[in-house]
C-alpha positions in Angstrom: 0.0 0.0 0.0 1.4 3.4 -1.0 1.6 6.1 1.5 -0.8 9.0 0.9 0.7 12.1 -0.6 0.2 15.2 1.4 0.0 18.7 0.2 2.5 20.2 2.6 2.6 23.9 2.6 5.4 25.8 4.2 5.1 28.8 6.4 6.5 31.0 3.6 3.6 29.9 1.4 0.9 30.1 4.0 1.8 33.1 6.0 4.2 35.3 4.0 1.8 35.7 1.0 -1.1 37.2 3.1 1.4 39.4 4.9 2.8 40.6 1.6 -0.7 41.3 0.2 -1.7 43.1 3.4 1.4 45.2 3.2 0.8 46.1 -0.5 -2.8 47.1 0.3 -1.6 49.2 3.3 1.1 50.9 1.3 -1.3 51.6 -1.5 -3.9 53.0 0.8 -1.5 55.2 2.8 0.3 56.2 -0.4 -2.9 57.5 -1.9 -3.7 59.0 1.5 -0.7 61.3 1.2 -2.4 62.9 -1.8 -5.5 64.8 -0.5 -8.0 62.6 -2.3 -9.6 61.0 0.8 -10.6 64.4 2.1 -11.5 65.9 -1.3 -13.8 63.0 -2.2 -15.3 62.7 1.3 -13.9 59.2 1.8 -12.5 60.4 5.2 -16.1 61.2 6.3 -17.0 57.5 6.3 -17.0 56.3 9.9 -13.7 54.8 10.8 -11.8 56.3 7.9 -11.2 59.8 9.3 -7.5 59.0 9.8 -7.0 58.8 6.0 -7.4 62.6 5.8 -4.5 63.2 8.2 -1.3 63.5 6.3 1.2 62.7 9.0 -0.8 59.6 10.1 -0.7 58.2 6.6 2.9 59.4 6.1 4.2 57.5 9.2 2.1 54.4 8.4 3.5 54.4 4.9 7.0 54.6 6.3 6.2 51.8 8.8 4.8 49.7 6.0 7.8 50.3 3.8 10.1 49.1 6.6 8.0 46.0 7.0 8.1 45.4 3.2 11.8 45.7 3.1 12.1 43.2 6.0 9.8 40.8 4.2 11.9 41.1 1.0 15.1 40.4 2.8 13.5 37.5 4.7 12.2 36.0 1.5 15.5 36.3 -0.2 17.3 34.6 2.7 14.8 31.8 2.8 14.9 31.3 -0.9 18.7 31.4 -1.1 19.1 29.2 2.0 16.4 26.6 1.5 14.3 26.8 -1.6 16.7 27.4 -4.4 17.5 23.7 -4.7 13.9 22.8 -5.4 12.5 25.9 -7.0 13.4 28.5 -9.6 12.0 31.9 -9.9 9.3 32.2 -12.6 9.2 34.8 -15.3 6.4 36.5 -13.3 8.8 36.6 -10.3 11.4 38.4 -12.3 8.9 41.0 -13.5 7.6 41.5 -9.9 11.2 41.8 -8.5 12.2 44.4 -11.1 9.0 46.5 -10.4 9.5 46.1 -6.6 13.1 47.2 -7.0 12.0 50.3 -8.9 9.4 51.1 -6.2 12.0 50.7 -3.5 14.5 52.8 -5.5 12.1 55.6 -6.1 10.8 55.3 -2.5 14.4 55.9 -1.2 14.5 59.2 -3.2 11.1 60.2 -1.8 12.4 59.6 1.7 15.5 61.7 0.9 13.3 64.4 -0.5 11.5 64.7 2.8 14.7 65.2 4.8 15.2 68.9 5.8 18.8 69.2 4.4 18.2 67.5 1.1 16.8 69.5 -1.9 16.1 68.3 -5.3 15.0 70.3 -8.3 11.2 70.5 -8.8 11.5 68.5 -12.1 13.4 65.7 -10.5 11.0 65.6 -7.5 8.0 65.4 -9.9 9.8 62.7 -11.9 10.4 60.6 -8.7 6.9 61.1 -7.4 5.2 60.2 -10.7 7.5 57.2 -11.3 6.9 55.9 -7.8 3.2 56.0 -8.4 3.5 54.6 -11.9 5.6 51.6 -10.7 3.0 50.9 -8.0 0.2 51.0 -10.5 2.2 48.7 -12.8 2.8 46.3 -9.9 -1.0 46.3 -9.3 -1.7 45.6 -12.9 0.9 42.8 -13.2 -0.4 41.4 -9.9 -3.9 41.1 -11.4 -2.6 39.6 -14.6 -0.4 37.1 -12.8 -3.3 36.2 -10.5 -5.6 35.6 -13.5 -2.9 33.5 -15.3 -2.0 31.8 -12.0 1.7 32.7 -12.4 3.4 32.1 -9.1 6.7 33.3 -7.8 8.4 29.9 -7.9 8.3 26.9 -10.2 9.7 23.5 -9.4 13.2 22.8 -10.7 13.7 19.9 -13.0 13.9 16.6 -11.0 16.8 15.5 -13.3 19.0 18.2 -11.8 18.7 16.7 -8.4 19.1 13.0 -9.0 20.3 11.3 -5.9 19.1 14.1 -3.6 16.7 12.6 -1.0 14.1 15.3 -1.3 14.2 15.8 -5.1 10.8 14.3 -5.8 8.9 15.9 -2.9 8.2 19.4 -4.2 6.1 19.4 -7.3 3.7 22.2 -6.6 4.0 25.8 -7.7 4.3 28.3 -4.9 2.1 31.4 -5.4 
């Protein structure tokens, strides 16, 4: 009698994905909250959403979310390089997401520098950084929707032929989303 195969999901698949999605939602909400759209369109008048009209609240929440996202990116890279790279390879969708995330982080660093009191940028460069930060976030949202519809995950299983003789080579056949 064959042992039953189990669909074992790792903590990275079960817990990290909802945290990542929550962070992206929070960063999107607080990022848009730094523009005065919530007050202008009376969204802040909805009970419980009054905080969205307060610039410094959304500003500090955005910074806190960015720090958490950077921690999550570093954690995921360490887990992938330390454990998962033997069994999984990044998908094409992962490379697209990583490039867009890197652009968001890069432009975000310039936005943080812009907010420091001793750092000044030209108005044109500041507008370029602001618009590109927003554009990359919108691009990430669009790609996220496309990858969700096409079920393109971050990782795909490596070829089992590569790992002949490794005790765990046949265990991981599922795509991690």
